[in-house]
All heavy atoms as TSV, in Angstrom:
chain	resi	resn	atom	element	x	y	z
A	1	MET	N	N	0.843	-1.167	0.000
A	1	MET	CA	C	0.000	0.000	0.000
A	1	MET	C	C	0.897	1.241	0.000
A	1	MET	O	O	1.850	1.319	0.750
A	1	MET	CB	C	-0.896	-0.028	1.240
A	1	MET	CG	C	-1.841	1.090	1.298
A	1	MET	SD	S	-3.080	0.718	2.547
A	1	MET	CE	C	-3.310	2.286	3.214
A	2	THR	N	N	0.550	2.199	-0.851
A	2	THR	CA	C	1.352	3.409	-0.980
A	2	THR	C	C	0.625	4.550	-0.288
A	2	THR	O	O	-0.563	4.766	-0.503
A	2	THR	CB	C	1.553	3.766	-2.455
A	2	THR	OG1	O	2.133	2.656	-3.112
A	2	THR	CG2	C	2.433	4.968	-2.608
A	3	CYS	N	N	1.368	5.251	0.518
A	3	CYS	CA	C	0.809	6.408	1.217
A	3	CYS	C	C	1.356	7.677	0.594
A	3	CYS	O	O	2.557	7.808	0.373
A	3	CYS	CB	C	1.187	6.376	2.700
A	3	CYS	SG	S	0.408	5.049	3.586
A	4	LEU	N	N	0.471	8.596	0.288
A	4	LEU	CA	C	0.870	9.887	-0.266
A	4	LEU	C	C	0.604	10.964	0.777
A	4	LEU	O	O	-0.447	10.983	1.413
A	4	LEU	CB	C	0.074	10.211	-1.530
A	4	LEU	CG	C	0.315	9.313	-2.743
A	4	LEU	CD1	C	-0.634	9.697	-3.859
A	4	LEU	CD2	C	1.743	9.424	-3.209
A	5	THR	N	N	1.555	11.844	0.887
A	5	THR	CA	C	1.355	12.948	1.816
A	5	THR	C	C	0.545	14.038	1.117
A	5	THR	O	O	0.431	14.070	-0.121
A	5	THR	CB	C	2.703	13.521	2.287
A	5	THR	OG1	O	3.393	14.043	1.158
A	5	THR	CG2	C	3.538	12.443	2.961
A	6	GLN	N	N	0.002	14.916	1.910
A	6	GLN	CA	C	-0.765	16.033	1.345
A	6	GLN	C	C	0.135	16.944	0.526
A	6	GLN	O	O	-0.287	17.493	-0.500
A	6	GLN	CB	C	-1.443	16.827	2.455
A	6	GLN	CG	C	-2.643	16.140	3.046
A	6	GLN	CD	C	-3.330	17.000	4.095
A	6	GLN	OE1	O	-2.754	17.971	4.589
A	6	GLN	NE2	N	-4.559	16.629	4.447
A	7	ASP	N	N	1.376	17.090	0.940
A	7	ASP	CA	C	2.312	17.932	0.186
A	7	ASP	C	C	2.568	17.357	-1.200
A	7	ASP	O	O	2.664	18.095	-2.193
A	7	ASP	CB	C	3.637	18.076	0.944
A	7	ASP	CG	C	3.503	18.902	2.201
A	7	ASP	OD1	O	2.570	19.735	2.246
A	7	ASP	OD2	O	4.313	18.711	3.128
A	8	ALA	N	N	2.673	16.038	-1.308
A	8	ALA	CA	C	2.912	15.407	-2.603
A	8	ALA	C	C	1.696	15.576	-3.512
A	8	ALA	O	O	1.836	15.851	-4.716
A	8	ALA	CB	C	3.242	13.935	-2.416
A	9	VAL	N	N	0.514	15.420	-2.968
A	9	VAL	CA	C	-0.707	15.580	-3.763
A	9	VAL	C	C	-0.856	17.030	-4.221
A	9	VAL	O	O	-1.178	17.305	-5.385
A	9	VAL	CB	C	-1.936	15.128	-2.953
A	9	VAL	CG1	C	-3.223	15.479	-3.683
A	9	VAL	CG2	C	-1.869	13.640	-2.670
A	10	ILE	N	N	-0.595	17.960	-3.320
A	10	ILE	CA	C	-0.717	19.388	-3.663
A	10	ILE	C	C	0.312	19.783	-4.709
A	10	ILE	O	O	0.002	20.518	-5.656
A	10	ILE	CB	C	-0.605	20.257	-2.390
A	10	ILE	CG1	C	-1.863	20.079	-1.545
A	10	ILE	CG2	C	-0.406	21.725	-2.749
A	10	ILE	CD1	C	-1.812	20.778	-0.209
A	11	SER	N	N	1.539	19.295	-4.600
A	11	SER	CA	C	2.557	19.637	-5.599
A	11	SER	C	C	2.217	19.005	-6.950
A	11	SER	O	O	2.452	19.609	-8.001
A	11	SER	CB	C	3.939	19.207	-5.123
A	11	SER	OG	O	4.019	17.796	-5.062
A	12	GLY	N	N	1.659	17.808	-6.954
A	12	GLY	CA	C	1.244	17.183	-8.208
A	12	GLY	C	C	0.114	17.936	-8.870
A	12	GLY	O	O	0.119	18.172	-10.084
A	13	LEU	N	N	-0.878	18.319	-8.084
A	13	LEU	CA	C	-1.980	19.112	-8.626
A	13	LEU	C	C	-1.507	20.487	-9.087
A	13	LEU	O	O	-2.013	21.030	-10.081
A	13	LEU	CB	C	-3.092	19.250	-7.596
A	13	LEU	CG	C	-3.891	17.973	-7.299
A	13	LEU	CD1	C	-4.897	18.232	-6.177
A	13	LEU	CD2	C	-4.593	17.484	-8.540
A	14	GLY	N	N	-0.538	21.052	-8.382
A	14	GLY	CA	C	0.015	22.342	-8.806
A	14	GLY	C	C	0.714	22.242	-10.145
A	14	GLY	O	O	0.595	23.137	-10.997
A	15	ALA	N	N	1.438	21.135	-10.366
A	15	ALA	CA	C	2.113	20.939	-11.650
A	15	ALA	C	C	1.101	20.757	-12.777
A	15	ALA	O	O	1.265	21.303	-13.880
A	15	ALA	CB	C	3.039	19.734	-11.570
A	16	ILE	N	N	0.044	20.001	-12.507
A	16	ILE	CA	C	-1.007	19.810	-13.516
A	16	ILE	C	C	-1.696	21.136	-13.823
A	16	ILE	O	O	-1.946	21.473	-14.982
A	16	ILE	CB	C	-2.020	18.751	-13.034
A	16	ILE	CG1	C	-1.369	17.374	-12.998
A	16	ILE	CG2	C	-3.256	18.734	-13.926
A	16	ILE	CD1	C	-2.218	16.310	-12.356
A	17	LEU	N	N	-1.989	21.913	-12.809
A	17	LEU	CA	C	-2.638	23.215	-13.004
A	17	LEU	C	C	-1.742	24.160	-13.789
A	17	LEU	O	O	-2.217	24.906	-14.654
A	17	LEU	CB	C	-3.000	23.815	-11.653
A	17	LEU	CG	C	-3.798	25.114	-11.671
A	17	LEU	CD1	C	-5.141	24.888	-12.353
A	17	LEU	CD2	C	-3.995	25.635	-10.271
A	18	HIS	N	N	-0.450	24.119	-13.525
A	18	HIS	CA	C	0.500	24.962	-14.257
A	18	HIS	C	C	0.524	24.572	-15.741
A	18	HIS	O	O	0.525	25.447	-16.621
A	18	HIS	CB	C	1.893	24.847	-13.640
A	18	HIS	CG	C	2.917	25.716	-14.277
A	18	HIS	ND1	N	2.891	27.092	-14.166
A	18	HIS	CD2	C	3.988	25.421	-15.041
A	18	HIS	CE1	C	3.911	27.588	-14.842
A	18	HIS	NE2	N	4.596	26.592	-15.387
A	19	ALA	N	N	0.534	23.268	-16.023
A	19	ALA	CA	C	0.537	22.803	-17.409
A	19	ALA	C	C	-0.750	23.209	-18.121
A	19	ALA	O	O	-0.724	23.641	-19.289
A	19	ALA	CB	C	0.721	21.290	-17.457
A	20	LEU	N	N	-1.881	23.071	-17.449
A	20	LEU	CA	C	-3.153	23.482	-18.053
A	20	LEU	C	C	-3.198	24.989	-18.303
A	20	LEU	O	O	-3.740	25.446	-19.316
A	20	LEU	CB	C	-4.318	23.058	-17.163
A	20	LEU	CG	C	-4.626	21.562	-17.121
A	20	LEU	CD1	C	-5.720	21.277	-16.094
A	20	LEU	CD2	C	-5.025	21.060	-18.485
A	21	THR	N	N	-2.629	25.768	-17.392
A	21	THR	CA	C	-2.584	27.218	-17.573
A	21	THR	C	C	-1.744	27.591	-18.784
A	21	THR	O	O	-2.130	28.460	-19.587
A	21	THR	CB	C	-2.025	27.893	-16.309
A	21	THR	OG1	O	-2.831	27.531	-15.200
A	21	THR	CG2	C	-1.998	29.399	-16.451
A	22	LEU	N	N	-0.593	26.932	-18.951
A	22	LEU	CA	C	0.252	27.203	-20.119
A	22	LEU	C	C	-0.451	26.810	-21.420
A	22	LEU	O	O	-0.373	27.525	-22.418
A	22	LEU	CB	C	1.578	26.465	-19.990
A	22	LEU	CG	C	2.554	27.013	-18.947
A	22	LEU	CD1	C	3.805	26.154	-18.876
A	22	LEU	CD2	C	2.928	28.450	-19.262
A	23	ALA	N	N	-1.146	25.671	-21.408
A	23	ALA	CA	C	-1.865	25.239	-22.610
A	23	ALA	C	C	-2.977	26.223	-22.963
A	23	ALA	O	O	-3.173	26.568	-24.133
A	23	ALA	CB	C	-2.438	23.836	-22.394
A	24	LEU	N	N	-3.702	26.689	-21.964
A	24	LEU	CA	C	-4.771	27.656	-22.209
A	24	LEU	C	C	-4.211	28.982	-22.722
A	24	LEU	O	O	-4.795	29.596	-23.625
A	24	LEU	CB	C	-5.561	27.883	-20.924
A	24	LEU	CG	C	-6.791	28.777	-21.030
A	24	LEU	CD1	C	-7.822	28.146	-21.957
A	24	LEU	CD2	C	-7.384	29.014	-19.668
A	25	ALA	N	N	-3.076	29.408	-22.183
A	25	ALA	CA	C	-2.450	30.641	-22.658
A	25	ALA	C	C	-1.992	30.502	-24.105
A	25	ALA	O	O	-2.129	31.446	-24.905
A	25	ALA	CB	C	-1.273	31.010	-21.761
A	26	ALA	N	N	-1.477	29.337	-24.473
A	26	ALA	CA	C	-1.046	29.118	-25.856
A	26	ALA	C	C	-2.240	29.136	-26.806
A	26	ALA	O	O	-2.180	29.742	-27.888
A	26	ALA	CB	C	-0.307	27.792	-25.961
A	27	ILE	N	N	-3.336	28.501	-26.419
A	27	ILE	CA	C	-4.543	28.506	-27.256
A	27	ILE	C	C	-5.089	29.925	-27.402
A	27	ILE	O	O	-5.500	30.345	-28.486
A	27	ILE	CB	C	-5.602	27.549	-26.667
A	27	ILE	CG1	C	-5.142	26.103	-26.811
A	27	ILE	CG2	C	-6.949	27.750	-27.336
A	27	ILE	CD1	C	-6.010	25.110	-26.076
A	28	ALA	N	N	-5.069	30.691	-26.315
A	28	ALA	CA	C	-5.551	32.072	-26.371
A	28	ALA	C	C	-4.682	32.925	-27.287
A	28	ALA	O	O	-5.194	33.749	-28.060
A	28	ALA	CB	C	-5.593	32.660	-24.973
A	29	ALA	N	N	-3.364	32.722	-27.226
A	29	ALA	CA	C	-2.458	33.499	-28.082
A	29	ALA	C	C	-2.696	33.186	-29.555
A	29	ALA	O	O	-2.728	34.093	-30.394
A	29	ALA	CB	C	-1.013	33.218	-27.696
A	30	VAL	N	N	-2.877	31.923	-29.861
A	30	VAL	CA	C	-3.118	31.539	-31.256
A	30	VAL	C	C	-4.448	32.100	-31.740
A	30	VAL	O	O	-4.545	32.638	-32.853
A	30	VAL	CB	C	-3.070	30.002	-31.406
A	30	VAL	CG1	C	-3.589	29.562	-32.764
A	30	VAL	CG2	C	-1.656	29.495	-31.202
A	31	SER	N	N	-5.484	32.003	-30.918
A	31	SER	CA	C	-6.790	32.499	-31.355
A	31	SER	C	C	-6.789	34.014	-31.518
A	31	SER	O	O	-7.410	34.543	-32.456
A	31	SER	CB	C	-7.884	32.058	-30.390
A	31	SER	OG	O	-7.655	32.591	-29.111
A	32	LEU	N	N	-6.087	34.734	-30.656
A	32	LEU	CA	C	-5.997	36.188	-30.818
A	32	LEU	C	C	-5.220	36.558	-32.074
A	32	LEU	O	O	-5.575	37.522	-32.764
A	32	LEU	CB	C	-5.343	36.814	-29.589
A	32	LEU	CG	C	-6.247	36.957	-28.373
A	32	LEU	CD1	C	-5.434	37.459	-27.177
A	32	LEU	CD2	C	-7.388	37.901	-28.655
A	33	SER	N	N	-4.184	35.804	-32.384
A	33	SER	CA	C	-3.415	36.074	-33.605
A	33	SER	C	C	-4.264	35.841	-34.845
A	33	SER	O	O	-4.255	36.652	-35.777
A	33	SER	CB	C	-2.169	35.187	-33.653
A	33	SER	OG	O	-1.341	35.442	-32.556
A	34	VAL	N	N	-5.009	34.737	-34.869
A	34	VAL	CA	C	-5.858	34.440	-36.020
A	34	VAL	C	C	-6.944	35.509	-36.169
A	34	VAL	O	O	-7.243	35.966	-37.280
A	34	VAL	CB	C	-6.473	33.032	-35.880
A	34	VAL	CG1	C	-7.581	32.801	-36.900
A	34	VAL	CG2	C	-5.389	31.978	-36.017
A	35	ALA	N	N	-7.534	35.936	-35.056
A	35	ALA	CA	C	-8.564	36.981	-35.113
A	35	ALA	C	C	-7.971	38.298	-35.620
A	35	ALA	O	O	-8.599	38.997	-36.422
A	35	ALA	CB	C	-9.188	37.180	-33.740
A	36	GLY	N	N	-6.769	38.636	-35.179
A	36	GLY	CA	C	-6.121	39.861	-35.648
A	36	GLY	C	C	-5.836	39.832	-37.135
A	36	GLY	O	O	-6.049	40.823	-37.843
A	37	ILE	N	N	-5.382	38.685	-37.623
A	37	ILE	CA	C	-5.127	38.558	-39.056
A	37	ILE	C	C	-6.431	38.663	-39.839
A	37	ILE	O	O	-6.485	39.304	-40.900
A	37	ILE	CB	C	-4.394	37.230	-39.346
A	37	ILE	CG1	C	-2.966	37.306	-38.801
A	37	ILE	CG2	C	-4.374	36.915	-40.835
A	37	ILE	CD1	C	-2.231	35.992	-38.814
A	38	GLY	N	N	-7.497	38.076	-39.323
A	38	GLY	CA	C	-8.795	38.173	-39.994
A	38	GLY	C	C	-9.304	39.598	-40.049
A	38	GLY	O	O	-9.819	40.045	-41.073
A	39	ILE	N	N	-9.158	40.330	-38.958
A	39	ILE	CA	C	-9.608	41.729	-38.933
A	39	ILE	C	C	-8.781	42.566	-39.897
A	39	ILE	O	O	-9.326	43.410	-40.623
A	39	ILE	CB	C	-9.536	42.283	-37.495
A	39	ILE	CG1	C	-10.622	41.627	-36.649
A	39	ILE	CG2	C	-9.671	43.797	-37.478
A	39	ILE	CD1	C	-10.515	41.940	-35.170
A	40	MET	N	N	-7.460	42.341	-39.927
A	40	MET	CA	C	-6.617	43.091	-40.860
A	40	MET	C	C	-6.998	42.797	-42.303
A	40	MET	O	O	-6.998	43.696	-43.153
A	40	MET	CB	C	-5.142	42.765	-40.626
A	40	MET	CG	C	-4.565	43.390	-39.396
A	40	MET	SD	S	-2.787	43.255	-39.256
A	40	MET	CE	C	-2.506	41.531	-39.441
A	41	ASN	N	N	-7.352	41.550	-42.594
A	41	ASN	CA	C	-7.756	41.182	-43.948
A	41	ASN	C	C	-9.048	41.882	-44.346
A	41	ASN	O	O	-9.162	42.413	-45.455
A	41	ASN	CB	C	-7.921	39.664	-44.042
A	41	ASN	CG	C	-8.097	39.196	-45.452
A	41	ASN	OD1	O	-7.729	39.880	-46.390
A	41	ASN	ND2	N	-8.678	38.024	-45.611
A	42	VAL	N	N	-10.020	41.907	-43.448
A	42	VAL	CA	C	-11.290	42.585	-43.736
A	42	VAL	C	C	-11.055	44.081	-43.950
A	42	VAL	O	O	-11.619	44.689	-44.875
A	42	VAL	CB	C	-12.295	42.333	-42.599
A	42	VAL	CG1	C	-13.487	43.257	-42.715
A	42	VAL	CG2	C	-12.743	40.890	-42.605
A	43	MET	N	N	-10.230	44.689	-43.118
A	43	MET	CA	C	-9.948	46.121	-43.274
A	43	MET	C	C	-9.229	46.406	-44.589
A	43	MET	O	O	-9.520	47.403	-45.258
A	43	MET	CB	C	-9.105	46.618	-42.096
A	43	MET	CG	C	-9.832	46.574	-40.777
A	43	MET	SD	S	-11.312	47.594	-40.760
A	43	MET	CE	C	-10.602	49.201	-40.774
A	44	LEU	N	N	-8.300	45.537	-44.973
A	44	LEU	CA	C	-7.586	45.731	-46.233
A	44	LEU	C	C	-8.532	45.659	-47.417
A	44	LEU	O	O	-8.472	46.495	-48.320
A	44	LEU	CB	C	-6.484	44.672	-46.378
A	44	LEU	CG	C	-5.711	44.688	-47.698
A	44	LEU	CD1	C	-4.875	45.953	-47.797
A	44	LEU	CD2	C	-4.841	43.459	-47.810
A	45	VAL	N	N	-9.436	44.702	-47.411
A	45	VAL	CA	C	-10.395	44.571	-48.513
A	45	VAL	C	C	-11.322	45.778	-48.552
A	45	VAL	O	O	-11.594	46.324	-49.627
A	45	VAL	CB	C	-11.185	43.253	-48.369
A	45	VAL	CG1	C	-12.366	43.218	-49.315
A	45	VAL	CG2	C	-10.269	42.073	-48.614
A	46	SER	N	N	-11.816	46.217	-47.386
A	46	SER	CA	C	-12.739	47.351	-47.389
A	46	SER	C	C	-12.044	48.637	-47.828
A	46	SER	O	O	-12.634	49.441	-48.555
A	46	SER	CB	C	-13.373	47.519	-46.017
A	46	SER	OG	O	-12.394	47.860	-45.062
A	47	VAL	N	N	-10.806	48.831	-47.428
A	47	VAL	CA	C	-10.075	50.031	-47.864
A	47	VAL	C	C	-9.786	49.968	-49.353
A	47	VAL	O	O	-9.896	50.972	-50.056
A	47	VAL	CB	C	-8.774	50.200	-47.041
A	47	VAL	CG1	C	-7.840	51.209	-47.668
A	47	VAL	CG2	C	-9.109	50.615	-45.621
A	48	SER	N	N	-9.443	48.788	-49.856
A	48	SER	CA	C	-9.178	48.649	-51.292
A	48	SER	C	C	-10.427	48.950	-52.113
A	48	SER	O	O	-10.353	49.640	-53.135
A	48	SER	CB	C	-8.695	47.230	-51.596
A	48	SER	OG	O	-7.490	46.976	-50.930
A	49	GLU	N	N	-11.572	48.452	-51.675
A	49	GLU	CA	C	-12.812	48.736	-52.403
A	49	GLU	C	C	-13.190	50.204	-52.292
A	49	GLU	O	O	-13.665	50.808	-53.251
A	49	GLU	CB	C	-13.934	47.865	-51.874
A	49	GLU	CG	C	-13.779	46.405	-52.220
A	49	GLU	CD	C	-14.861	45.540	-51.614
A	49	GLU	OE1	O	-15.708	46.086	-50.865
A	49	GLU	OE2	O	-14.858	44.333	-51.887
A	50	ARG	N	N	-13.001	50.783	-51.140
A	50	ARG	CA	C	-13.354	52.196	-50.943
A	50	ARG	C	C	-12.431	53.106	-51.742
A	50	ARG	O	O	-12.871	54.167	-52.225
A	50	ARG	CB	C	-13.270	52.524	-49.448
A	50	ARG	CG	C	-13.723	53.898	-49.093
A	50	ARG	CD	C	-15.206	54.061	-49.290
A	50	ARG	NE	N	-15.561	55.440	-48.981
A	50	ARG	CZ	C	-16.587	56.064	-49.487
A	50	ARG	NH1	N	-17.399	55.446	-50.292
A	50	ARG	NH2	N	-16.837	57.308	-49.174
A	51	THR	N	N	-11.188	52.728	-51.929
A	51	THR	CA	C	-10.262	53.545	-52.717
A	51	THR	C	C	-10.761	53.682	-54.150
A	51	THR	O	O	-10.709	54.759	-54.737
A	51	THR	CB	C	-8.861	52.895	-52.709
A	51	THR	OG1	O	-8.428	52.765	-51.361
A	51	THR	CG2	C	-7.857	53.727	-53.460
A	52	ARG	N	N	-11.265	52.600	-54.690
A	52	ARG	CA	C	-11.821	52.645	-56.039
A	52	ARG	C	C	-13.026	53.579	-56.099
A	52	ARG	O	O	-13.180	54.374	-57.026
A	52	ARG	CB	C	-12.226	51.233	-56.456
A	52	ARG	CG	C	-11.742	50.864	-57.840
A	52	ARG	CD	C	-12.046	49.419	-58.160
A	52	ARG	NE	N	-11.397	48.555	-57.174
A	52	ARG	CZ	C	-11.829	47.345	-56.855
A	52	ARG	NH1	N	-12.903	46.865	-57.418
A	52	ARG	NH2	N	-11.188	46.618	-55.968
A	53	GLU	N	N	-13.905	53.509	-55.104
A	53	GLU	CA	C	-15.094	54.367	-55.076
A	53	GLU	C	C	-14.712	55.835	-54.954
A	53	GLU	O	O	-15.293	56.699	-55.613
A	53	GLU	CB	C	-15.995	53.978	-53.910
A	53	GLU	CG	C	-16.642	52.624	-54.051
A	53	GLU	CD	C	-17.396	52.227	-52.800
A	53	GLU	OE1	O	-17.580	53.096	-51.924
A	53	GLU	OE2	O	-17.791	51.057	-52.699
A	54	VAL	N	N	-13.740	56.141	-54.124
A	54	VAL	CA	C	-13.311	57.531	-53.952
A	54	VAL	C	C	-12.700	58.053	-55.241
A	54	VAL	O	O	-12.928	59.200	-55.638
A	54	VAL	CB	C	-12.317	57.643	-52.771
A	54	VAL	CG1	C	-11.635	58.999	-52.747
A	54	VAL	CG2	C	-13.033	57.397	-51.465
A	55	GLY	N	N	-11.951	57.190	-55.929
A	55	GLY	CA	C	-11.385	57.609	-57.219
A	55	GLY	C	C	-12.473	57.941	-58.226
A	55	GLY	O	O	-12.373	58.927	-58.961
A	56	LEU	N	N	-13.524	57.134	-58.254
A	56	LEU	CA	C	-14.636	57.425	-59.171
A	56	LEU	C	C	-15.358	58.702	-58.782
A	56	LEU	O	O	-15.732	59.501	-59.644
A	56	LEU	CB	C	-15.620	56.253	-59.181
A	56	LEU	CG	C	-15.165	54.997	-59.912
A	56	LEU	CD1	C	-16.165	53.871	-59.712
A	56	LEU	CD2	C	-14.979	55.287	-61.383
A	57	LEU	N	N	-15.570	58.917	-57.499
A	57	LEU	CA	C	-16.236	60.147	-57.063
A	57	LEU	C	C	-15.416	61.373	-57.432
A	57	LEU	O	O	-15.957	62.387	-57.880
A	57	LEU	CB	C	-16.469	60.111	-55.547
A	57	LEU	CG	C	-17.631	59.258	-55.053
A	57	LEU	CD1	C	-17.638	59.224	-53.525
A	57	LEU	CD2	C	-18.946	59.812	-55.559
A	58	LYS	N	N	-14.110	61.299	-57.264
A	58	LYS	CA	C	-13.274	62.444	-57.608
A	58	LYS	C	C	-13.247	62.676	-59.113
A	58	LYS	O	O	-13.180	63.811	-59.573
A	58	LYS	CB	C	-11.850	62.233	-57.091
A	58	LYS	CG	C	-11.705	62.508	-55.631
A	58	LYS	CD	C	-10.231	62.522	-55.251
A	58	LYS	CE	C	-10.069	63.076	-53.861
A	58	LYS	NZ	N	-8.674	63.287	-53.523
A	59	ALA	N	N	-13.309	61.594	-59.893
A	59	ALA	CA	C	-13.267	61.749	-61.348
A	59	ALA	C	C	-14.574	62.330	-61.876
A	59	ALA	O	O	-14.568	63.115	-62.823
A	59	ALA	CB	C	-12.993	60.394	-62.005
A	60	TRP	N	N	-15.711	61.952	-61.285
A	60	TRP	CA	C	-16.997	62.411	-61.784
A	60	TRP	C	C	-17.440	63.737	-61.191
A	60	TRP	O	O	-18.239	64.446	-61.782
A	60	TRP	CB	C	-18.071	61.376	-61.494
A	60	TRP	CG	C	-17.956	60.157	-62.353
A	60	TRP	CD1	C	-17.219	60.011	-63.475
A	60	TRP	CD2	C	-18.612	58.920	-62.137
A	60	TRP	NE1	N	-17.358	58.755	-63.981
A	60	TRP	CE2	C	-18.209	58.057	-63.182
A	60	TRP	CE3	C	-19.485	58.445	-61.174
A	60	TRP	CZ2	C	-18.654	56.754	-63.275
A	60	TRP	CZ3	C	-19.932	57.146	-61.277
A	60	TRP	CH2	C	-19.526	56.313	-62.320
A	61	ALA	N	N	-16.956	64.081	-60.017
A	61	ALA	CA	C	-17.409	65.297	-59.346
A	61	ALA	C	C	-16.792	66.527	-60.012
A	61	ALA	O	O	-15.668	66.485	-60.498
A	61	ALA	CB	C	-17.024	65.247	-57.876
A	62	PRO	N	N	-17.532	67.653	-60.018
A	62	PRO	CA	C	-16.972	68.880	-60.592
A	62	PRO	C	C	-15.786	69.409	-59.789
A	62	PRO	O	O	-14.858	69.957	-60.348
A	62	PRO	CB	C	-18.123	69.877	-60.557
A	62	PRO	CG	C	-19.245	69.227	-59.867
A	62	PRO	CD	C	-18.908	67.813	-59.601
A	63	GLY	N	N	-15.826	69.239	-58.478
A	63	GLY	CA	C	-14.706	69.680	-57.643
A	63	GLY	C	C	-14.319	68.572	-56.682
A	63	GLY	O	O	-15.162	67.840	-56.188
A	64	GLY	N	N	-13.035	68.426	-56.430
A	64	GLY	CA	C	-12.587	67.347	-55.558
A	64	GLY	C	C	-13.082	67.494	-54.135
A	64	GLY	O	O	-13.446	66.533	-53.482
A	65	ALA	N	N	-13.165	68.721	-53.623
A	65	ALA	CA	C	-13.583	68.931	-52.232
A	65	ALA	C	C	-15.076	68.683	-52.059
A	65	ALA	O	O	-15.520	68.212	-51.021
A	65	ALA	CB	C	-13.235	70.356	-51.791
A	66	ARG	N	N	-15.866	68.998	-53.074
A	66	ARG	CA	C	-17.325	68.822	-52.943
A	66	ARG	C	C	-17.712	67.345	-52.953
A	66	ARG	O	O	-18.733	66.983	-52.411
A	66	ARG	CB	C	-18.034	69.563	-54.073
A	66	ARG	CG	C	-18.056	71.054	-53.827
A	66	ARG	CD	C	-18.995	71.687	-54.793
A	66	ARG	NE	N	-18.402	71.577	-56.146
A	66	ARG	CZ	C	-18.488	72.506	-57.057
A	66	ARG	NH1	N	-19.161	73.588	-56.826
A	66	ARG	NH2	N	-17.927	72.339	-58.232
A	67	SER	N	N	-16.908	66.484	-53.586
A	67	SER	CA	C	-17.255	65.073	-53.616
A	67	SER	C	C	-17.191	64.459	-52.216
A	67	SER	O	O	-17.916	63.540	-51.894
A	67	SER	CB	C	-16.327	64.301	-54.551
A	67	SER	OG	O	-15.004	64.328	-54.066
A	68	TRP	N	N	-16.354	64.984	-51.360
A	68	TRP	CA	C	-16.269	64.467	-49.994
A	68	TRP	C	C	-17.482	64.884	-49.188
A	68	TRP	O	O	-17.918	64.174	-48.306
A	68	TRP	CB	C	-15.002	64.964	-49.305
A	68	TRP	CG	C	-13.785	64.286	-49.823
A	68	TRP	CD1	C	-12.853	64.792	-50.657
A	68	TRP	CD2	C	-13.373	62.935	-49.558
A	68	TRP	NE1	N	-11.889	63.875	-50.947
A	68	TRP	CE2	C	-12.185	62.725	-50.262
A	68	TRP	CE3	C	-13.891	61.897	-48.797
A	68	TRP	CZ2	C	-11.517	61.517	-50.233
A	68	TRP	CZ3	C	-13.215	60.695	-48.770
A	68	TRP	CH2	C	-12.052	60.508	-49.474
A	69	ARG	N	N	-18.040	66.047	-49.461
A	69	ARG	CA	C	-19.217	66.494	-48.710
A	69	ARG	C	C	-20.451	65.720	-49.112
A	69	ARG	O	O	-21.380	65.598	-48.339
A	69	ARG	CB	C	-19.425	67.983	-48.924
A	69	ARG	CG	C	-18.498	68.807	-48.029
A	69	ARG	CD	C	-18.814	70.264	-48.136
A	69	ARG	NE	N	-17.707	70.877	-48.867
A	69	ARG	CZ	C	-17.823	71.800	-49.800
A	69	ARG	NH1	N	-19.006	72.273	-50.114
A	69	ARG	NH2	N	-16.775	72.282	-50.402
A	70	CYS	N	N	-20.513	65.198	-50.320
A	70	CYS	CA	C	-21.695	64.452	-50.770
A	70	CYS	C	C	-21.776	63.095	-50.109
A	70	CYS	O	O	-22.847	62.605	-49.846
A	70	CYS	CB	C	-21.641	64.269	-52.303
A	70	CYS	SG	S	-21.844	65.807	-53.184
A	71	SER	N	N	-20.649	62.443	-49.884
A	71	SER	CA	C	-20.695	61.078	-49.370
A	71	SER	C	C	-20.540	60.986	-47.899
A	71	SER	O	O	-20.531	61.681	-47.071
A	71	SER	CB	C	-19.576	60.246	-49.988
A	71	SER	OG	O	-18.332	60.851	-49.731
């Protein structure tokens, strides 16, 4: 029969908790990175599309400054 002291059980649980904390932190870091890349991609696409629209507004408008007030 093996007897475990409370200190041994607590240190074992502490090691397991530390490993789980590190794993959760790694998953959180990866998910935040993926979300950041996704947001940057959406912003890049929206700015690229808007640049084309602004170019058309400036080309068709009688004055460049007035085209900004219309939109």
